[in-house]
N, C-alpha and C positions, 0 to 999 in steps of 0.2 A: 082564323081558322076556314073562313069563308076561301080564302086564296087555295090553302091545304086540299080543301076536300073539291075545289074547281082542277086541281091538278092529278088528284087521285082519281076522278070519275075520268078525266081525259086518258091517263094510263090504262086503266079497266077496258075502257073501248078499244085501246089500241091493241091489246094481247088478242083478241076473237078477230080481229082483221088479220094478224098477223098468221093467226092458225088457218083461218080460211084461206089467204091470200096462198100461204105455203103449200096447203091441199091440192088446190086447184094446179099449182104451177108442177106440182110432181106428177099430178096424173096428167097434164100435158106433155111433160117431157118424157113419161114413162112410155106412153102411147104414141110418142111421134116416130118410134123407128127402134133398129135393134142396135144397140151398141157395139154388139161383137159382128156386127155385118163386114168390117175391114178385116178383122181377125180370121172371120173363116174365107174370105177370098183370098188370103195370104197362101202362096205356095208353101207346101209341108206341111201347114196345120191341119191335124185330124180334127174329126167330129169329136172324139172324145177331150180332146184338150178344150175346145171350145166350151163343152157342157161341164167341164171341170171349172173353168172361170164364171161359166154363169153360175154354180151353184157355189162357188167362193163369194160370190159379189149377191148372191140371194136373187137373181133375175129370174128364175122359175117360179117365184112365188107371186100370189096374189098381189095386185097393187095396194091393197089396204094394209095389207099385214107388213109390206114392203116400204109404205109411208111410215108407217106405225114406228117400225124399226131403225128408218132414218130420223124421225123426229126426236126420239129417245135418244139415239145415238149424237145428233146434232147437238142438242142441249148440253150433251155431256163432254163436248170438243171433239168428237168422232165425227166428222165432215165425211166420212167416204175414202174410197180409192178411185184414181183417176184410170180410166181402161182407155185412152186414146190411142186409136191407131194398133192395139193390143201389144204396145211396147211395155218396157218394164213399168211395171205401174208405181204409181207416188201418191203419196198422201195428200188429199185435196187441202186441206186446212192451212198448211204453212205457204202453199201456191197463193191462195186466196187474201192471206193475210199480207204477204208481201207486195201484192199487187194494191191492195187497199191502202198499206203506209205509200205506196208511191204515189198514187193517184190521189189521197187524201191531200197531201203535202202541195199538189199544185192546185187543186180545186178550192180548198180551204182561203189558201191565199188570194187567189183570184177571185173568188166570191166576195170576200170580205172588203178587197180592193173596190171592185164593181161595185156593191151594194154603199161602199162611202162616197166615192164619187160620184156614184149615179144619183144619190139623194140629194147631195150638196149641189149638183147641176140641175136638177130638177125643180129645187125650190128657188133656186138664183132664177130661173127660166121662167118659174111662173111669176116671181115676184117682179121680174122686168119683162114681164110679156111684151110680144113684137119690138123689142129691143135689138141691137146688133148681136149682143149675146144670146138671145133666145134665138133668133135666127140660125147661129153658127153651131147652137147645142142641138138643133134639130137638124141641121143638116148633115153633121156628125153622125148622130143616132140613126138616118134614113141612111147613112152610107154604111154603117157598119150592119145594120139590117140586111142589105141589099148584098152584100160580100158572103160568100160561102166562108166557112170557116177554114177550109183547107185552104182557100186562097190567101186569106188572113196569117195563118201560119207560116205557109211558104214566103211570102212577103216579109213576114218579122223573121224569118231563118236566114233568108239572103242577107239582108241587112245587117243581121248578126256577124254573119261570115264576113263582109265586106267591113264590118267595123274591128272586126279581129285582125283582119290583113292591116288596116290602118296601123292600129297599135303595133304590130309585127314589124311594119315596113319602118316604123320610129325606134325600133329598139326596144319596145316593150313587150310585155308578157300578154299573151291571149288571154283574154277576161271570160267571154261569153260561152259557154257550153252549147253545141248546136246538135249533139248526136249522144243521147241519154244522160244519165245521172255521171258527175264526176267522180272518176275514180280516187279511192285512198281516203273518201269521206272530208272531213272539216276541221282536219286536226291542223297544229301551230298554233301562233298567237291568235289574239281576239281581231284584230285586223286581219290577218291570212283568212282566218276563217268567215269572217263578213265577207270578203273580196270572194272565196270561192263560193259561198251561199247564194250571194246573189248574183254572180255570172252564171250558177249552175240553173237557177229558178227564174231567172228575168223572162227570157224569152217565152217559154209555154205558159208561164204565169200570165203575161201581157197577151198573149194570143187566146187564151180562154177569158181574160176579163173583158175584153173589148164589147163581145156579142153582149153579153149579162150587162155589163155596162148601159148600153144601150138601150135595152129594155128596162132596167132600173130608173134611168135620168125620164124615159116617155112617160111611165106610169107615176112617178114624183110629182112631174109637172102638169098630167092632166089631173091627178087627185089633188093635187095643193090648189089648181084653179077651181076645182069645184067646191073645196071647203072655203076659198077665200069669198066666195059669192053667197055662200049661206046665210041664213039669217041670224046665227049666233055671233059669227063674226062680224057682219054689220052694226049688231047691237053692241058689240066691245068697242067698235069704232064710235059709236054715237054718244057713247058714255066718256069717250076722250083718253081712252088708251092707246098707248104710243105704238106705233106702226109695227116696232120690233117686237113688243110684247105680245102685241095680235098674232105676228105670225109665228114666234116660236113657243109662246105659252097656248095658245089656242087652237092654230090652224096646223102646225107642224105635226103636233101628237096625233091628231087625228088623221091626217093626211099620210101617215106610215102605215096604217092597218092594209090597204091592199097591196103595198109593198112588201109588207110581211107575207103576205099570201104568195105572192110572187117569188120570194126569196125561199120560200121553205120547198116549193114544188120546183124550182129551178136548180136549187144546189142538188136534189137527188136525180135529177134529169142530166145534171152536167156530170155530177159523179158517175151516172153508169155510163154516159155517152160521149167520154172526152176519148173516145177513139181514134178520131182523124189527128188531135194534137199529139196523143201520143204516139202514133203512127209517124208522122211529121218528124218528131225530135226525138223519136227512138225510145222513148219511155214504155217500159214492160207493166202496164197496170192495169186496171181491172177491164179498159176496153179490150186492151189486147189479149187477156184470160176470157173474154166473152167470145172473139172471134176464133180463137184456136177452139174453145168448147162447143160453138156452132159448127164447125167446118168438120172436126172431128167426131162428133156425135158423141159428146162425152158426158154422161147423165149427172156422175158425182158433181162433176167442174159446173156442169150448169146450175145445179142445185143449190150447190156453195156459192155460187155467183148472184142467183136470184135471191137467194133468203138474204144476202148481207145487202144487196142494193135495196130490198123491201123494207128491212129494218131501218135502213138510211132515210128512206121516203116518210115511213111512219113517224121516225125519231124527230125529223124536222117538221112534219106537219104538227107534231106534239108540242114543240118549241114556239111554232108560229101560232096554236091556239094560248098557248102561257103568254105569249108576247100580247095576244089581242086584250087578254084580261089583263094585263097591266095598263096599256095603252088606253082602254075603255072599261071600266069597272060595270057596266052595263052588262056587257058578255057574262061576265064569271058570276053576277049576281042573277042573270036568266037562266 
């Protein structure tokens, strides 16, 4: 019951945060400019046509009324209509959901791999402090930190192209996809589906993973070192508890708390900001939709993107709060 009350309390806190955040975003977007300016500047478009579109989209009403209409429609599944450049208008929800599915597949795999490898490397580097492995892990992390994600993505893409050329030169099928998702899906036998799936996602997933891996490994190492020198760990050692039990039963669990915070924040940031990786590898995801919406000043698309992104950030912060309560019962009891 304590855990259930803890989760419900966090859920109730998340709802007003989302409402306040959505209202502030809507006001900023609504007052940032005129979404029909491009349409008005086009030759042959009359003012009557512009006003007709404005009336259809409710752009002439007060901001508070428009926000309430948007919110009530949004929770019912109507996310508005795109007005980009005054072209043929399209529903926002299908475009956002397609982009969400595209980016989600990349980010989820990349972040889970980065978290698993980062935590493992960080723990091992802390346990073997100042060893050759520790120096190699630290150097790799600093190298990843110092390289822009654009450079990482381009280098990995070029190596992927060269690897495909080698495969083709020896009479084998090209494996790694370097320009957008593979066409035709992942049909066929289980072996063919695995072959196509890994070849499609490997390069962009590794590109996104490397930067996050560097952060997770450094945070886990620092947190683990701090815990290893704490009083309760020294007490456990003084009682004669084995080194492995001290590390995994006492130190490791507490050292995960800062990494859980970083993961929850980083997941939302990577989810919203995988723009460069998507551009390099030709994926039309959330980053691409954001660039298009800002370039064309498309309020409906911007609000759909902001609402989904804010929900993801709050959701993963909620997950982090729940993980805190699991890792340290004192948090949920407080």
